[in-house]
N, C-alpha and C positions, 0 to 999 in steps of 0.2 A: 309800264315800267314799275317793278316795286320799289318801296321807299328806301330800302337800303341801297339799291342799285343807284337811284338818283342821287341820294347823298354821296355815294363813292364817285359817281360821274362828277358831280359838281366838285367835289372835295379834290379830284385829279385836275380838273381844268383849272381851279384856282391856284394850285400848285404849279402846274406847268407854267402857267404865266409870270407866276413869281420866280421860277426857277429861270426863266427866260431872261427876266429883268435882272436878276443877280448876273447871270452870264454874261450880258452886255456890260454891266457895271464892272464885272471882274476883268473882262477884256480890256478895258480902259485901265484898270490897276496895273496889269500885266505888263503895259507898254514901259512902265517905271520899274518893272521888276526883273526885266530882261537881264539887268546886270547880275543877278544872282547867279545865272548859269557860269558867269566868268569867276564871281567871288567865292563859289563853293571850296575850291581848293586851288592853290595856285599852280599845283603840280599838273592840273588838267587845261590851264588856260592856253598853253602852246598847242595842245592837241586839239581843242576845240577851234582855236584859229586856223589850224591845219585843214579841219573839215571845211570851213568857209572859203578858203585859198584855192584848195585842189578839187573842188566839187566839180563834177561834169555829170551832165544828165545823160543816162543809158537807160533802156527800156528793159530791164531785167530785174526781178524780185529777189530779195533775200532769201526766200523761202517759198517757192510756188505752191507748195501745199498749205503752208501756215496762212496763207492769204486766199484760199478758196474755202467755200461753205462746203465742199464735198466731204461726205463722212464715210468710212469704210472700216468694216469690221475685219480685222484680220490679226495675226499672231505680230506681236511687237519685240523688238530687241531690248532686253534690261541689261544695265550695266552695274547697278547698285549692288548686285550680289559677286563683284569682284572677278566674276568669269562671264563674260557677254553670252547671253543665250535668250531664245524665245522665251516669253513669259510664260507659255504654256508647257515648257519642258524644264523648269526649274524647281527643285524639291521645297520650295517654301511659298508662303502666300504673298504674292506681289501684284500690285494695281498700278496701272499707268494713266496719266491723265495728259491729253493732248491739248495743243496750244488754243484749239478751239473751246474746249471744255474750261479752260483756264481764263480766256480773255474774252470770247466772243460774247458782246453785249453786256458783260460784267462792270461792275462798278470799280473793280481793281483797286479796293482799298485795304482790304484784309485777306488773309489767305484763306480763311474758312470758306469763302466764296466757292472756292474749288475743292478744299479738303473734304467737304460735306459728303462728296460723291464716293469716299472710301469706305469699304465695310471695315468695321473694327477700329476706325479712328473717330474720336469724339473731341470737339473743340467747345471751349467756353471763352468769355471774356473778350468777345471781338470789338467791344465798344469803350473800353477804357485803356487808352494809349499809353498811360503811366504803368500799368499792370502787364501790358502785353497780352498776346493771345495765349490761351493754355492749350496745348494739344496733347492728346494721351492716345496711346495704342495698345489696347489690350490691358488698360489700366496704368500703364507706364507712363508717367508725366502729370497723372491726375492731381497729384499732391503739390505741385508745384505752386508756390506763392506768388509767382510772377513768370513769365515769359515761359519758355520749354524746357522741361527737365526730364532726363532719362531717355530721349530720344535723340539719335545722331542726325544732324541736319548739315547737308552738302549742298554747295552750289557748285557746278562745274567741276567736281572733284575735291573741292577744298572745303575743309570743315569751316562751317557756321558755329558748329558748338565748340564751346571751349573745351581743354582737355579735362575739367572737372565736370563736365556734363551739362552746362548750362547753355541756353540759346535765345537770342531775342532777334526778332524777324523784322525790325523797324528798319534795316538796310536792305531789304529785298524788295524789288519793284516788280509786282505782277506783269507789267506791260514790257518786260525784259525777259520773261521766263516763256521757253518754248514748250516744256514739258516737265512732268514730275514723275518720280518712280517712288512707291512706297512698297517697303518691305516690312511685313507686320510679324512681330514676335522677336524674343530675343537673338541678337546675332554677334554677341561679343567676340565670337570666332572670327568674325570679319574685321570690327572695327573697335575693339577693345571696351574701355569703361562707358557706362551710361548708354548702351545700345540696346534698349527694350523694343527697338525698332528703327528705320532708318527712312528718311525722307530726302530723295536726291534731286535737286533742282536742276536742269539744263537751260542756259541763257541762249539768248539769240545768237546766231551764228554769223560770222563775217559773210557778206553776200560775194556773190560772183562779179556783181558790178554794182554801180551806185543806186542810192535811193535815198530818200527823205520821208520821215513819217511823223505827223503830228496828232495829237490827241487833246481835246479841251472838254471838259464836263463840269458840271454844277448841280447841285441839288438841295434838299432840304437840310436843316439843321447847319447851314453855313458851310455846306461841302463844297469845295472847289479844288479841282486838279487840271494840271498839264503836264503832257508827256511829250517828249521830243526824242527822236531816233533817226540816226543816219549811218550809213555804211558804205564801204567803197574798198575795190580790190585795184591795186597796182602792181603788177609783175607777180613776185612771191609772196608780196604782203597784202594783207586785208584785215580791215578792221570794222568794229560795231561801236557806235558810242549812244548812251541814253541817258537822258536827263528827266526826272519827274519831281513835282512839286505838289504835295497835298495839305489841305488845311480845311478844319471844320470846328465849328462851335460845339458840337455835340448835342445829344438830346437831353441830358441833364446838366444842372448848374455846375459850373466849375469843371468842365469836362472838355475844354478846347484842346486842340493840338495842331501842330505845324511841323511839316517833314519834307526836307529835300534830300533826293537821292541822286548821285551820278554814278554810272557805270561804264565800263570801257574793256573791250576785249580786241586784241590785237594778235593775229598769226602770222607766223613767218614760215611759209615751205620751202626750205632750202633744197630739198629733193624729196623724191617719192617715199623715200625711207626716213626723213630726219624733219622734223618740224618743232616750232617754239610756239607756245601761247603765252601772252602775257595780259594777266586779268588785273582790274583796278576796280574799286569799290568805295565811295565816300558817302556817308550819310550824316546829316545834320538836323536834329530833332530839338530846337530850341525851346520847344513848350510842348508839355503833355501834361495836364491837369489831372488830378486823382479826386473823382467826387467821393470815394470812400463807399462803404455798404450801409445798408439800412435794416432797420428791424422790419418784422412784417407789418406792425401798425403803421411805421412811418412810410413804407411803401404804398399801403392803402390810402394813406392821408394825401400824398404827393409823390408820384412816381418820377417826376424829374428832379427833385429836390437832391442837394447834396448833403452829406454829413455835415452838422455845422462846426466840428472840430477840424475836418479837413479843409474848409474853408477859413475858419481861424488861424490854421497854421500853415495856409497855402500849401497843401500836398501836391507834389507832383514832381516831376523829373525833367532834367534835359540831358541829351546825349550827343557826342560827336564821336562818329568811328570811320576808320580808315584803314583799308587793306589793300596790299599788292601781292600778286602771286605769280609764279612762273611754272610753266608745265613743260616737259620736253619728252619727246617720244621718238624712239629710235628702233626701227626694224633691223635685226641682224640677218635674218633669214627669213623665208616666207612664212614660218612657225615660230618665230621667236621674237619676242619685242620686250624693250626695256622703257619703262615709264618711270619718270622722277618728277618731284613737286616740291616746291619750297613756297613758303606763305610768310607773311608778318603783317600783324593788325593791332592798331592801338585803337583804345576805346577809353573816352573820358567821360565819366557819369557822375551827375549831381542829382540828389532828390531830397525832398523834404517830406518827413511822416508827420502824422498827426498827434504828436505828444513832443515834451520839451527834451526829456533825458535822452541825449543821443540822438535826437530826432533828424538831425541833416546828416547824410551820409555822401561821401564823396570818395571817388578812386580813381586811379589812373592805371588802366590795364594794358599790359604788352603781352601779346599772345602769338607764338611762332611756332613753327612746325616744318617738318620736311618729311618726305616718303620716298621709297624706291620700290618699285613693282617689276617683277620679272614673269613674263607670260610665255607659256610654251605649250605645243601640241604637237601630237605624233602617235607612235606606236609602242607600248610596252608589253612585252609579251604576247604579242599579238593583238592585244587591246587597245582600241583607240581610247586616249587620255587628252585630256586639257588641265593645264597646271597654272596656278598663280602663286608667288610666293614673295614676301616683302617684308620691309620693316618700316615702322611710323616712330617719329620722334616728336615730341610736342612739350612746350614750355609756356607755362603761365604765370604771371606776376602781378599781382594787385596791390597797389599801394593804396591802403584804404585808411581812411580817416572818419572819425565821428565828431559831430559838434551838437552842442545843445540848440535846439529850434525855438527861438523867442518869438513865436507867433508869425514865422516866416523870415525873420531876421537870424542870421547865423550867430550863435553865442560861443562859448568856451569850448575848446577841445577836450575831448573826453576818452578818445581812442586814436591811436596812430600806430599803424602796424604794417609791415611788408609781408603778403602772404604769397607763397610759391607753390606751385603744383608742376611737377615734372613727370613726364612718363615715357616709357619705352617699349614698343610692343613688336612681336616678331610672329608673322603668321605664314601659314601654308593651307592652300585649298587645291583639291584635285576632284576631277569629275571623270569616271571610268564609264565608258559605253559597252556594258556587259555584251548585249546583244543589239539588234536593231530597234528594240522597244524598250529597253530598260537601262537607266543611267543611274549611278550610284555616286554621291558627292561626300567627302570626307574631308575634314578640315580642322585645324586647331591653331590656337593662338596663345603666346604667353606675354603677359604685361607686368611690368614693376613699376609701381608709382610712389614716389616720394613727395610729401607735404609738409610744409613748415611755415611758422609764422614768426617775425622777427619784430617783436615788442619795442616801439621807439618812444611811447608814452610811460615813463618809468615813476610817474607821482605816486600811483597806486601799486608800486612794485613790477618787477619783470615778468611778464606772463608769457614770454616766449615757449612756444611748443611746437612738436612735429609728429608726423605720424607717417608709417611706410606700409604699403600694400602689394601684395603679388596675387596673382591670378592666372589660373589655366582655364581656358575655354575651348571645349570640343564642339563638334557639329557632325551629325550624320543624317544624310538624306537620301531617299530614292524616290525616282519619278518613272511611272511604267504606263506605257501607252496600250490601253486595253483594246481599242478600235478606232477608226476615225472620229475625231471629235471628243474622246473621251481619254483622258490623262487622269491618273490617280497618283499621289504622292504621299510621302510620310517623311517626318524628320524628328530627329531630337537635338535640340541646342540650349546653350546656356548663356547667362549675362551676369555680370556683376556691375554694381554701382556704387561707387564710393559717394560719402556726402560731399556737397559741393563747399567752395570756400565760404561762400556767403553762409551755407548751413552750419559750417564748423565755427564761424566766426560769431555767429547769433548765439552767444553763452548764456545760459539762462540764469547764470551766477551774476551776469551784468559786467563783468572785468574783460579784459583782452584775452589774447590767445584763443585757443580751440576748445569746443566742447571734447571733452577726452572721453564721453560715454557713447560717441555717435560710432557706429559699426557700418561696413559695406552691407548694401542689401544683394542677395544672391538668388537668382532665379533658374528654374529649368523647365524648359517648355517641350511638351510632347504634343504632336500635330499629325492629323491626316486629313487629307483633302481631295478634291476631285474638281479639275477644269478641263474647258476644251471649247471648241468653236465648231458650230454646225453649218455648212454650206454658206458660210460668211454672213449669216441671217441672225444667228444667237451665239452670243458669247457669254459664258457663265463660268462662276467659281463658287466653292463652296469649302470652307474650312472648319474643322472641328479641333479644339485645343484644350489643354490643361496645363497649367503653369503652378508649380511649388514654389513658394517663396520663403526664405528666413530672413529675419531681421529687416522687415519693410520698413522703411524710412516713413513716419508720418508727422504731420504737423499740428501744431497747437498754438494757442495765444496766451499771454500772461496778463492779468488786470494791471500791472506796474507798467506795461509796455503795449498799451494798445495799437492794434496797426503792425505791430512786430511780429514775424512769424517765427518760432522755434520748432526744433525737430528732435524726435525721439524714435527709437527702433522698436517696432512690436516683434512679437516672438515668431510667429509664421502665420501665413494666409494661404490660400488656394483660389486659383482662378480657372474657370472652366467657361467655354463659349462657343458659338457657332456663329460664322460669318457667311452671308450669302450675297452675291453680285451677280445682276443680270443685266444685258444690253441686248437689244435686239431692233432688227428693222421691222416696222408695223406695215409701212405701204411706202410709197413714193414719197421720199424726201422727210419721211417722218421716222423718228427714232424714238424709242423709250428704254429708259435705264432705271433700275431700283436696286437699292442695297437695304440689307436687313441684318442687324446685329443683335444676339442675346447673349448676356454674359451673367454669371454667378461668381461675383468675387467676395469671399468671405473671410474673416479672420479666423484660424484655429487658435491660436494661442496670443493674446494680447491683454495684460493686465498692466494698470498703472496703479500709482498710490491711492487713487480715489474710485478707481472702478475696474470691472472685469468685462472686457469687450469680446470674449469668445463668442463665436457664432454669429456676429453682428457683421452686416454687409459693409464692404468699403465705401466710404463716402466720396462724392464727387462724379461718380460713374453711374448711368440709369442702367436698369436691368437690360432693357431694350431700347434701340434708337434704329432710326433708318431715314431713308432720302429716295426720293423719286424726281424723274426728269423725264418730260415730253419735249422733244426738240423737232421743230419742222424748219426745213430749209427748202425754198422754193427756186426753180432754176433762174428766175429774174433777179435774184439776190437779197430777196426778202428772208427774213428769218425770225423765229418766235421761239422762246424757251418759257415752259411752265415748269417751276420747281416747287416741290414741297419737303418740309424737314420735320421730322417727328422724334420727340425725346420723351421717354417715359419717366417716371418720378424717380429721384434719387435722394439720397441722404446728405444733409449738410454737416453731419458730425459722426464721430466714431461711436458713439452711444446710440445712433440711429432714433435720436428723439426729435429731429427737426426735419422736415421732408420740404424739398421741391417738387411741385405739381408738375404732371405732363404737360406737353403743349404740342401743338402743330403750327408751323408757319409756312405762308405760301408767298413765292416770289413771281415776277415776271420779267422777261427781257424780251426787246423786241429791235429789229435795226435792219438797215437795207445798205447793201454793198452795190454801188453804181461804178463801173469802169468806163473811161473815155479817155482817148487820147494819152494814154501813158499815167492818167491819173486813176486813183481810186479814191472815192467819196462814200463816207458811211455814217449817217445819222443813226443814233442809237437812243434808247432810253429804258428804264427799269422801275419797277415798283417793288419795293421791300415790305414785307409784312402787308400784304394785300389785305386781309380782313380784320388789321388793327389789333392783333392777338397781344393781351398783356402776358407777359412772361419775364423772367429774369434772365440777362445775358451771362450772369455770373454767380456762382454761389461761394462765398470765402469759408474754407472749412475749419471747423471747431472755432469758429470766431467769438470773441468775448463780448458779452453784453446783448446776445442775440442780433448783432448786427451782420448777418449773413449774406443779404441780399443786395444785389446791383440790378436795378430794373432795365430792360431793354426798351429801344425805341419802338414806337407804333408805325403806322403806315407813313411810309415817306417814299418820295420819287428822286431820280436823278436824269439826266440825260446830258448828251453832248454829241460831238462830231469828230469823225477822224478823217483826215486828210492824206494821201500817200502819193507822192510823185516817183514815178517809175512803176510800170505795169506789173 
């Protein structure tokens, strides 16, 4: 055996032993932590008690296919397009992730574990839980200083994204997600503001009959996780509940996190034509430290270190979020359906930034909305059609305050304002089947948006201000079946993206109110593509796109406020690229998949006071990136995944003077499912960064002082076991 293999084997054995010991200690700790399930939110206590009282063991599964390792290539129905249809017959680029891809043997800690398999979608910042995962689709979202920006996130059709276009996903538990649909490219005609793409998650469905499911895992860097799920049906009412708890010390200093999430879904089938679904979600994240970014020299000296000022000022955040939602669906006739949604979300947020002046931020957010959608199908002038039309109403209120940060201690108040973002949108989309092989989709949407800030801190004057925006977003698409297994499509679509409340309130003048210089970003997408399925053995997709953008919103930092991000508009830019995805059966139980993206994103007209950036590449996105996976499933229940992710070089600044080097990372997943007497037993384990590659998990764009880089963790392992009662 070669030296590196011996070292790798020894290292793996040592870490498996350590992980096993940690798992035993954590099991003992969890005996005293069970009460957390009941203290997460009082509103859930009665429901959780109901599960314990009414539980009856029955040998039915929540979702037979979800708990089998069988994998089949076939067309799948997508719903995120707001007209249900097979993924191969919609005139947009769309990818679907199954539950096996999302959960099977995965660590289930961050979304990029699953989203890496989507062409055109790029993720960063998976290891800084204070800044949250950054997701971009065709460049939309790449400029986010934290969280997800410019991409619409939905869970069971309920917006996770706020009306102003922000989304944090710390309340999404991958153990409760059954599938994900990703629409790539601008779709404001469907979803309005900040819809450069759509990620629509579907959670676990209430079961036919009872089951219980538990998963316990542990690993390097203090990783510990517990997941509990239960479901039952009683007459017309069925439900599923889920609880998860994650904690980790992190690879770097000052990067620890703790997070607990509770989900609930209850469905009431009044009759075959009327049903109600009640959804609840609660997330509590009391600890998410921010180690900050480092210079290139600091990374070389000590990759695991935190920036000294981040430790000095105790940088990090805490979040508490609660949401309830109700979905009603009524079928009036075989081809007419009305669907209504109403939802309400609260989010309490506090953070500490690595500077004194206004370095502590606190806001209490109220986010609510409602929608009504009418679906119809039939014949018009002898042509088959399908139609969806509806209206969305959304309201967001952020009661924002800023205080001085006295090395982690709250100081004097320096800002106090109530920020409001209200929107109303009306849309219509129609699909016409011109003949047996050609479908045309047309649609449009009108949005009206009102934003205002009411200044409650008047010691420096009244800085109250407001903005109003309107937008019309059209969509035209065509899909044509050339022959069996070959579908070609094209579309023209638009999107608009207003500045978020956070971007507007980060005023470079240092006072309250909004930055009056920021304007919405506008985009037009031109796309052609081909996709298909050959003999259920090869599924493929390829898309070529060109996007013209005006007033692109870009970020920068100022010396007086290190760690705070400000925004400005670039004149115009262009984006062009190609996205390829392939999935194929290789042999019995063996499946391979690969995705590749090439992109050319360039500023056409972007001038600042200090520089001219015309012709420069957009930072934060590599010119090319890809993902590959080899998956083997044996009839005995054993499964194995080998995953590889590649990222090309990217720029960290608008001037294209700072580069992040290309890298490749490989992961392994292995597990075994054993069924007996109505039980399922599944041990699993994984290795991340198998070859201990040194790279950066995040690059902070246009950072001040050369502090661009957040190093990623090296070789590390995790493992655990899942047990399910109910076959």
